[in-house]
Every structure is written in structure tokens, then in C-alpha cells.
N, C-alpha and C positions, 0 to 999 in steps of 0.2 A: 398417525403417519399424517393426516391432514396437518399438524401442526409443523412437522419437518417441510412440508410444500411451501408452505407461508413462509418458514424462515428464510426461504432462498428469495424471496420478493426481493430485498435490499438491503441496505444498511439504514439505521436510524430506530430510536425507540419505537416511535410510533404512533403517541398520541401524547399531549400535553400535560393530560393530566398525569400520567404515570413519570414525567420527567420533574414535575411538581413534588412527586414522592422520592423521589431516585437520586436528586441533587442533594449535596451535604449539606446539615444544618448547622449552624454556628460558623461557618466557615468564615477565616479570614487569610488573605491573601501571605504572605510571608514577604512579600517585594511589594512595594509601591508600584504605580504604574510607570513612572520614570527609568526606576532600578529594572524591573521588568523589561524592559525596551533596552536597557543595557546588556543584561544579561541573554537575552535574545541574540542579540547581533554577536556578543562574546561568543556562546555557543554555536553559531552559525557558521564564524568563520573558524574556530576549531575542528568542526565536523568536517568543512569543506577542505581544510588543508590536510587534515589527517586520515580522512576516506580516500583522499586520489592519494596520498602515500601507502596506505594499507592495502588497495587494490591496483597499483600502476594506474593511474587514471589523472586527465587534463580535465581542468573547468572548461566547457567548451556552451556556446552561446545555444539556445533552442529556440522553435517556434512557439508564438501565441496561437497564429491562426496558419491551417493548412488548406490546403485544395481538396476539396471532397472526394473528387475524382482518383487521386493519390491512393488510396484506401488505408492511411498512414494514422489516422485518430485511433484512439483507444475507443471501444464501444465500450467498455468496463465489464460486459456481461455476455450473456448467449443468447438472450431472448429478445432484444431490443428496447427493451421498454427506459431505458437511460440515454439519451439521444442528445447529442449534440448542437448547440445554437449555431445558426447558420445564417449566413447572409451573400448577397451578390456585392462585389466591390471590383473595381476596374474604369472609373470615368473614362467615357468614349471608346470603350471596346465592344466592337460588334457582337461579341458574345461575352457576359462578364464572367469573370471567375466566380463560383459556387465555392467561397469557402468556410471553413468552421474552426470556430475556437475549440482549442484542444481542451480534451478531458485527462490525459495526460499522453506523455510522449514515448511510450512504451513500443511504437511500432519505429516511430522516428529516428529513436535513436539507435536501432538496428542498421537502419540504412543509412545511418551518420559516421558508423565505424568505417564503411570504405570511404567515405566524404572525406573524413580526414586521415585516411591513410592508416589505419590502426592495425598492429599484427598482434599474433596470438601472445596472450598474457597483456596485452596494452588496451586501454578503455577510457573512456569519458564520462563524464559525470554533468550535469546542468541543474541549474538552479530555476528548476520549472513551475511556471504559475499557470494555471486553468479554472476552468468554472465548468462545475456540474449542477447543471438547473434541477435534475430530478432526484434530489437528495430531499431526506425528511430532515429539516433542521433542528437539531438537537443540541447537547453539549459539548458532540466532538464530532459532531458533522457539520460540515460548511458548505456551500455554493460556490465561494473560494477554495480552490485548493493549491497549495504550497508544497512542493515536493525536491527531492533531491534525486532526479531520475539519472539511473545510471546505464552502465553497458560495458561489456568487455568482451573481445575477442577470446574465443577459447578453441581447443583442439579437439576431435573425435574423442580422443582418450581423455578429455575432460570430462565428458558428458555423465558424471556418475556420482552417486549421491554422496560420496567421501569428497568429491569436490567441491560439492554445494553446501555440506555441512562445511567445512573450511573456510569457503565465502562470507558463511552467515556467523561465524566465529569471527573472524576480522572485522565484520560491521557492529557485533554485538561490542566487542572491546572498544571502538571508536566511541558508541554512544554512551558507555557506561564510562569511560574517560572525560567522557565530554561533561557527565554529570558530576563527577570530583572537580574537574576543572569550574565550573560553576560555583560550586559548595565553597573553595578556595577564595573564588573573588567576591563572592555573596555570603558570607560566612551565616546569615540567618536562615539559609538553605541548611544547615546543619541543625536536624530538631530530631527530639525522643516522638515528636506529634506521627511520625511519618517512619514506616517501613525505611531499611536502607533500599538503594537500588542493588538487585541481585548483579555479582560478579558473575555467575554463570547461567547458561542457557540448557534449559532439558530440551532433548530433539525427542519428537513421537509423532507416528504418523497418525494418519486421520482415522485410519481403520483401528489403530489400538485405542483412542480417546472413544469411537465408537461401540468398541466393544466393551469398555468401561461403565459407559450409559448410555446402553442400546433406545432407550426409550425416550431419550431428551433429545427436542431441535439441537440444530448444530451452535445456538448460541448458549444455550444452556450448558453444553458438552463445556465449548470452552470456558465458561466460568466457574464449572465445577475444576477443572484442570487446574486452572491458573490459579487457584486457590490453595491447592496443595504444591504447585511449582509456579512462583510466581512471574516467572520469564521463562516461555517457551518458543518453540520453532514447530511449527504443525506441517508436515510433510503430507505431499500428495492431495491437494485442493483441486478439484475439478472434475476428477474421474468419477465414475458410480461406484459406490462404497456397499459393502454389504447387506444393507437397508434397501436398495433399492435407489437410494437417492446419492448425488455429489455432497460433499462438506460443503461446498458455497459453489454456487457457476463460476466461473472463470472461462475469458473470451478463449477463443478456440484458436486463435493464431500468433500467439507470442510464449506463452509457458506450454511447456511439455507435461500435460499431465496423465499421458495414456502411457508412456513407457513402463515397463514391468520392472520394478526396482527390488524384488525378493518375496519373502511369504512370513505371515504372522500366524502362528498356529494354522500352519497350512492353507492360509486364503492367501491367494497373489496379491501383493501391494504394488501400488502403480505411483506415478508424478515426481518427476524432477523439480519440483516446486515448495513452495511455502510460504507463511505468514509468521513474524516476529509477533505475540502477543504477551501483556504483559499486565499485572495484576495492578490497576493504580488506586494506594492507599485513600487518596483523596476522594475520588468519587464513589470507591469500593464498587470499580466497577473493570469488567475485561475492558483491553486498551490497546487496538491495533495500532502497530508502529509502521511495518513495512510490509510490502508483498514481494515478492522476487520468485526467480526460476530460471532453469538451464531452459534455452527457447526451443521451439521447434525445428525440428529438421523437413526436409522436404516430404519425406514420408510419413510422418509424424502429424505435420501440416494436413496432408491430403485425407488422414485418418479423423484428425478432429473435426475437421469441416464438415465431414461426412456425417458423422454423429451427432454435429451441432444442426445439422440441415441447412448450411450455408456455402455449397459447393459455390454456386454463382460468384460469389465474391475472389474466387482461385484468378479467377480472369484480372483483377485488379493489381495495378503495378508494384507494389509491396507483394503480394504475392506470387505473384511473377520473377521477383528478384530471388525469394525464397527457392522457386520451385525450380528455375534456370542455374543456380548456387552463385548468383551474380553478387551476395551478399555473405559474411561470414557467418558461421558457427559463433553464437554467442551465450552470455549469460548477463544477467539485467535484474533491475527494480525499480521501486519508487520507495524512498523514505519519507513518510510524511514529514515535514518539516515543522508546522505547528501543533500537530501532536508530540513530537518530540520534545517541543518546547515546553507545553502543557505538562507533560508527564516530568520533566528534569525539574520544572521549575515550582512543580506540585500545585498545579493550577486545576481548578473547579470547570474552567470552561475554556473553550479556544478562543473567544470571543475576548479573553483577556491576554492573549498572546498575539493576536494578529486582527485586522480591522475587516468588517464583513457585513452582509444584511441581514438582520434578523426580525423575524415576528414580532409586534408590539406582545402577545402574550409571553414568549420567551423572556424577554427582556423585563417583563414584569414579574416571573417566577424569579428569575435572576438576583433582580433587586429585591426582593422581599427576602432571599438567602444570602444576602451579602456579596454577591458577585457583582462585579462591575463590568461590563462588557464594552470594548471601544467602539466607537462610532466615528 
């Protein structure tokens, strides 16, 4: 059980000796650095256009910085361990603004639905850039984060697993088709060296995975399941499972992870949210592409904040907007852009598709494995 508790601490492999062992040997990129950039922007344009069509959304501007007192920054988890970068701004102001660099636009998007006048069935998508300074930097975790952060207005009748699954299927089809589009543009991506991108997703609840592998921590359970089903959507992330631990910590004030959704062999299941994970044939590891979910109502917000010991935050403007029915019910998520490029372009490291800062030791490990990161 101690390993399960430690597994909740956060993302990343955790030490560079293990990374040196895990990175692929005899790796050769299928694309040159310049062709990689051409492919990145071709995929980016394809996904933005077709994701908006599939979910009836419009691309909109998104903040890089937000007011700390608004409560709209994404805290990523519940234990407060991953804090945003903060600074004072506003030259000449008697009381400067306390600004924070966003970690994700999760809460801002729901507020923005009202700002942009979205009706039920309409939504928005953003080209979100963020900084997460408290990540361990490995092959697929960076302090620089780029996501298609999206949000869509729904009705009370849409707050079901069926609606969630249908939305997930639409998103996966866009990602899958983007992979085919990239292969048409860059035929060198068509290779027997790696398995094809799976056309279908497998849906499975976190309780079901726990039942299959009751003694394994979460990351090892995920690794096991995606070796059998190389593209999965894991439902129900955040609520405590049968073993007394959540599948993964999830913030209390955006996804609804407490609502009962059914039973699994007599055990109640919870959660209107989940993650898409795939098997990365290059790194031979689990690879998370997106987190998403139906958002909290005012009732589930209060329950989840109480469970998380964060009831004091209910006075913040974002939380008050939910409690006072000032912003609509919604569904939303974040699709990792660099994660998606890395997966579709058969890359071994995020640094091959995006520019960030990496520790010297990691760059040396990558260089020894013929992995050349951008700087």
C-alpha cells in the first residue's frame, strides 16, 4: 500500500538512472528536425480545425496569466504540492495585481463560456500555453505545457456516461485521423517498425483495472492494461476506489469524480471523467494524451471541496459563480499538443517536438541514445 500512496505524488519517472534504462536503444527519428516541424504544424492545424467541427467549437484567445484572487488557475491536484509561478504586476498601482502564470485553463474556460455567449451544444477551444514548474523532467514531462484546452456547454440531461463516451469517441477519431493525415503527408511515418495507431478506444473504469491488478500501484496498472488494449479511456479518476486510494489525485473544483455512475460486480462506481492513455511503441511506456470530464455542479462542487479539505476556497469568484448558477454546466478537457505530436510522429522525447529547458544530465542521456532535443 505504501507504493500506492507514493504513486499519487505526481507525474514523471522520478530519477535519471531509471530514465537512462527506459529510453529506447538504437533510436532513429523517422523525420528530420525540419520535417518534424512541418509535420507538427500540419497536425496542429488539422486537429484544431477538425476538433472544432466535431464538437461544435470555436477557437478563442486564452490567458497566459490570471489574477490569483480570481481562483481560476488550475491547481492540478488536491494536496497543493504543485504551485503556480506568481509575481506582482501593474506599475504605479497602489496595490499591485498578484498575477499567476496558468498551469492550465481548466477553470477559466468554464467562465469563458459565458463571456463568449455559448449556448447548449456550443463550445470553445484554445491554443493554451502554460508553465508547471513542479514536474520531474523526463522524456514526456516538461515545465512547458501546450494543450488544446476546450470546453462545451451541456444540459443537465447530458451529464451521463453515455454523453461522456460519445464525446471521447469524437476526440479520438480526430486524433486517429490526424495520424493518417500525417502519414499521407510524410510517408516515412508508415513503417512496420511500430504498431499502427489503434482505430478504436477501449473504455474501462478505474475500479475494473484495480480488480484486475489489485496489488499494483496506479501507473503499473495502467501499463498492464494498455499492453492488452493499446488505446484506452479510463473512467472515474479522483474518487476513492475499493483499496482506499483514488486512481489518481484530481482537483476538486472542475471534473465531477464523485457522482455515482453504476456498479461493478456489486461495487458502486463513481466519476464522470477520465483519461485517454495509449501504448507508445517507441518508448514502450504508457502515454497519456488527454484528461477530460463533465464538470461539477454546485452540489458536487461542495461535496468534493469538503472531501478535499478546501471549503475555504468556495468564497473565490470562480467557485461562487458555480454556486450561484452564473456559469453554465459544461464538459471539457485538455489534449496535450506535444504529447500528441510525440505519439503520432513516433518520437522518443517531448524535446523533439517542442522547445523547453532540460537538465544537463537528461540531455546527455538523450544524446547517448541518439535522441536530439530542441534548444
